[in-house]
N, C-alpha and C positions, 0 to 999 in steps of 0.2 A: 504494499500500499503506500503511494506516494500522496501526501498532503501539496497544495500550491497554493502561495499568497503573494499576489500581485500590489505593486505598490508604487507611488509615483507619480500617479495621476494628477489632473489637477485643468485647473484654466492659464490660458498662456496666449501671448497675442503672437502673430501670424511672424514668421521669417525666424523665432526663438527656437532653443532646442529644449529638449525634454528627453531626461534618463529614465524608465522606468525599470523595476526591481521584481524579477521571481523566485522568491524565497522557498524553498522548496524542503519538506524534513520527509521523513522515514527513511529506515535501515537502507535502501538500497535507493535512495534517490541518486547519491550520485554515478548512478550505474544508466542513467536513461539520459537519452536526448531529452531536449526541450524546443518545444517548437512555439513561437507566436503568433497570434490571430486578432485580429479585430471586426469588430462588425457595428455598421451605423445604422440606427433606424430607417427600419423598411427597406434595407440591404440582407443579402447575402453574407455571412461569416468569410473572412478573407483570409488567408493567410499571407503570413509574410516571411518567416525565416524559420530555421533551425539551426542547434547547434548540436553536435556529438556529444556525448557523453564527458569524454575528457577536452572539447572545444577543438580537438583537432582539425572537426572539419565544420565549414558554417555554408549556408547557401541563404542569397535572401532572394526575396522576387523580384521580377525587373520593375515594378510596381514602386518598390522603397531603397534600393539597391544603392542607388547614388547619394543617399540622405539618410538611410538606416542603417544600423550595425548592431551585432549580436555578440557578447561574450559570456564566460565565466567564471565564476568564482568558485570553484570545487571546495576549498577550506572554509568557506563561508556558507555551502549549500545555498550560492544566489546565480540567476543566470540576468543579463542584463539584457535592455534594448534601448541601443542610445539613438535618437528620432533628433535630427537636428533640419532647419529650415522647413519647419511647420506651415501649414496651409489649412484653412479651415476644411477642404475633402480628408483631412485626415484625424479631424473627430469623430471618437467610437470610442464604446467600451473595447479595449485591451486585454486578451486574456494570454496564459501561458499554459502551455499543455504537455502531459511528459507521453515519453511512448519508449519501447525497447532499442530503438535505433531512429535516425532522420526520417522523420515522414513527410510526404507534402501534402497530405488533405486532413480534415479533421474526423476521420469516421478511423482512422485508424491511430490516434491518440486515446492512451489509456484514463490517465488523469486529466483534469483541469482546475484552475484557478475560479475565482468568483469573479474577477474582470476587475479593471479599474478605467476609470471615467478619464477621457480627455474629450478636453476644448478647446480649440484654437480659436481666438477672436480675432478679426479681419482689421 
């Protein structure tokens, strides 16, 4: 069992940066790949990227790869999503999720956090 808790969301101005955190707990948490997703009102959940269990592999979707990055600190059981040059279209609830290996679709993830809201003012 892996429990995930996101934090770091909030209201920011367009053009600024925000760093989200995903704290994982559970005996096997450090052995899981962690993905980031977001869901805006009325839209489907969007896959943003994933990092392998040891940080040796990362993948970011084309829609965010120029502005976002993913990293992890296994000593502190935390995965980060660094978001730069935010714009109003980035406003959504952001989720982290854990899977046995890097996965690119939400149905393949086993555990989910509760989400953190990001709002971007123009």
